[in-house]
C-alpha positions in Angstrom: -195.7 34.0 111.0 -198.6 36.5 110.9 -197.2 38.4 113.9 -193.8 38.7 112.1 -195.6 40.1 109.0 -197.5 42.6 111.1 -194.3 43.7 112.8 -192.6 44.1 109.5 -195.4 46.1 108.0 -195.5 48.3 111.2 -191.8 48.9 111.1 -192.0 49.8 107.4 -194.8 52.3 108.0 -192.8 53.8 110.9 -189.7 54.1 108.8 -191.6 55.9 106.1 -193.2 58.3 108.5 -189.8 59.1 110.1 -188.2 59.4 106.7 -190.8 62.0 105.8 -190.8 64.0 109.0 -187.1 63.8 109.9 -185.2 62.7 106.8 -181.6 61.4 107.2 -179.0 62.6 104.7 -175.8 60.8 103.6 -172.6 62.3 105.0 -170.9 61.6 101.7 -173.3 62.6 98.9 -175.6 64.8 101.0 -178.6 63.0 99.4 -181.5 61.6 101.5 -180.4 58.1 102.6 -184.0 56.7 103.0 -182.9 54.8 106.1 -181.9 55.6 109.7 -178.2 55.5 108.7 -176.1 58.4 107.7 -174.6 56.6 104.7 -176.8 55.8 101.7 -176.7 52.4 100.0 -174.8 53.8 97.0 -172.0 55.3 99.1 -171.9 52.3 101.3 -171.3 50.1 98.2 -168.4 52.4 97.3 -166.5 51.8 100.6 -163.4 49.6 100.2 -164.2 46.2 101.8 -161.2 44.6 103.4 -161.7 41.2 101.8 -158.1 40.6 100.6 -156.4 40.9 104.0 -154.0 38.9 106.1 -156.2 36.2 107.7 -154.6 36.8 111.1 -154.2 40.5 111.6 -156.4 41.8 108.7 -153.7 43.9 107.1 -155.1 45.0 103.7 -153.7 44.0 100.4 -152.2 40.6 101.3 -154.4 38.5 99.0 -155.4 36.3 101.9 -151.8 35.4 102.8 -150.1 35.9 106.2 -148.3 39.2 106.4 -144.6 39.4 107.3 -145.3 40.4 110.9 -147.6 37.4 111.5 -145.1 35.1 109.8 -142.3 36.4 112.0 -144.1 35.9 115.4 -147.5 34.6 116.3 -149.6 37.5 117.7 -151.5 37.4 121.0 -154.7 38.0 119.1 -156.2 34.9 117.6 -157.7 36.9 114.8 -158.4 40.5 113.7 -161.4 41.1 111.5 -162.0 44.5 109.9 -164.9 45.4 107.7 -163.2 48.0 105.6 -159.8 49.4 104.6 -159.0 52.6 106.3 -159.1 55.2 103.4 -160.1 58.8 103.0 -163.8 57.9 103.1 -163.5 56.0 106.4 -161.3 58.7 107.7 -164.0 61.3 107.0 -166.6 59.2 108.9 -164.2 58.8 111.8 -163.5 62.5 112.0 -167.2 63.4 112.2 -167.8 60.6 114.7 -164.9 61.0 117.1 -163.7 64.6 116.8 -166.9 66.4 115.8 -168.7 64.2 118.3 -171.5 63.1 116.1 -172.4 60.1 118.3 -175.3 59.2 116.0 -172.6 57.8 113.7 -172.0 54.9 116.2 -175.1 53.2 114.9 -174.1 53.9 111.3 -170.6 52.3 112.0 -172.3 49.3 113.6 -174.7 48.8 110.7 -171.8 49.1 108.2 -169.9 46.4 110.1 -172.9 44.1 110.2 -173.8 44.8 106.5 -170.2 43.8 105.6 -171.1 40.3 106.9 -168.7 40.5 109.8 -169.8 37.5 111.9 -169.1 37.8 115.7 -170.0 34.4 117.1 -168.7 31.6 119.2 -167.4 34.0 121.8 -168.3 34.1 125.5 -167.6 37.7 126.3 -167.6 40.9 124.1 -165.7 43.9 125.4 -165.0 47.4 124.2 -161.5 48.9 123.8 -161.2 51.3 126.8 -160.1 54.9 126.9 -158.2 56.3 129.8 -160.6 58.4 131.9 -158.8 61.6 131.1 -159.2 61.1 127.4 -162.8 60.0 127.7 -163.5 63.1 129.8 -162.0 65.3 127.1 -163.8 63.6 124.2 -167.0 63.1 126.1 -167.5 59.5 125.1 -165.7 56.3 124.1 -166.5 55.5 120.5 -165.7 51.8 121.0 -168.2 51.6 123.8 -170.8 53.3 121.7 -170.0 51.0 118.8 -170.4 47.9 121.0 -173.7 49.3 122.4 -175.0 49.9 118.9 -173.8 46.4 117.7 -175.6 44.8 120.7 -178.9 46.6 119.9 -178.7 45.6 116.3 -177.5 42.1 117.0 -179.0 41.0 120.5 -176.8 37.9 120.9 -173.9 40.2 121.7 -175.8 41.6 124.8 -174.0 40.5 128.0 -175.6 38.3 130.6 -174.8 38.4 134.3 -172.4 35.5 133.8 -170.7 37.2 130.9 -169.9 40.6 132.4 -166.3 41.8 132.5 -164.4 44.9 131.2 -161.1 46.2 130.2 -159.7 49.3 131.9 -157.0 51.6 130.6 -154.9 52.3 133.7 -152.2 54.3 132.1 -152.7 57.5 130.1 -150.5 56.6 127.1 -149.2 59.1 124.6 -151.4 59.6 121.5 -150.9 56.7 119.1 -152.0 58.4 115.9 -148.5 59.1 114.5 -146.5 56.6 116.5 -144.4 53.8 114.9 -145.2 50.2 115.7 -142.2 50.1 118.1 -143.3 53.3 119.8 -146.9 51.9 120.2 -145.6 48.7 121.8 -143.5 50.7 124.2 -146.4 53.1 125.0 -148.8 50.2 125.8 -146.7 48.3 128.4 -148.9 47.9 131.5 -151.6 50.1 130.0 -154.5 47.7 130.5 -156.1 45.6 133.2 -159.0 43.2 133.4 -162.0 43.6 135.7 -164.1 40.5 136.1 -163.7 36.8 135.4 -162.6 35.8 131.9 -161.1 32.4 132.9 -161.6 29.9 130.1 -163.6 32.4 128.0 -163.3 33.2 124.3 -163.3 37.0 124.2 -164.1 39.4 121.4 -162.9 43.0 121.7 -164.6 45.8 119.7 -162.6 48.8 118.4 -163.2 51.5 115.7 -159.9 51.3 113.8 -156.9 48.9 114.0 -153.7 50.7 112.9 -150.8 48.3 113.7 -152.7 45.8 116.0 -150.3 46.8 118.8 -153.2 48.0 121.0 -155.2 44.9 120.2 -152.3 42.6 121.1 -151.6 44.5 124.3 -155.2 43.9 125.4 -155.1 40.3 124.3 -152.0 39.6 126.4 -153.7 41.0 129.5 -156.8 38.9 128.8 -154.8 35.8 128.2 -152.8 36.3 131.4 -156.2 36.7 133.2 -157.2 33.2 131.9 -159.0 33.9 128.7 -158.7 31.0 126.2 -158.5 33.2 123.1 -159.0 36.8 122.1 -160.4 38.2 118.8 -160.5 41.8 117.6 -163.4 43.2 115.5 -163.2 46.7 114.1 -164.7 48.9 111.5 -161.5 49.5 109.6 -157.9 48.4 109.3 -155.1 50.7 108.0 -152.9 49.5 105.2 -149.1 49.2 105.6 -147.3 52.5 105.1 
């Protein structure tokens, strides 16, 4: 108990020193955030939590009911969990993170997910959504890999062990998905992923930044299930509403 108290006091002093010498400012209000994160508590509280979503695919605005797509056919994904609704505020964070290449926002995104009380547990393997090597080379990094790394540092149980190592690879450079319809996304993703490593009998969690139609998530889930996974769950920062 005394050791924990000493560590807590030490961390508090360290945070105060860092806050004084190298203050962090909120990307929204431009005020000092008084934390290592780039979103202050006030602006974090203003983000739209995705708490009224479809329980299976996390589509916002469903008041906890299954959406029409999930009623029509059972998805390959067991569940999708998204911390926030994708709105202009999240879009602004994503733009700075992915396209302005502010990789420090990976930790902020991870902390936002954990602060929203997303609970990633009872899974055997946690994987990041892959980028094709050409797109990763152009961007310079894979935001989903950075997000998983940040989540693992903040929540150590997610860190892999030698028995829990596997990965997804994107073997086809699909067209950009940003403005594609659901049908186009499904067509683009056929044969796009492969599994490296043993996932037989494992419950798998996949980490992504944004879920748009869940087409990518379901394509990854089908490949993982075909490789022997028992079930696949998707966890992401945000989920887009229906058009």
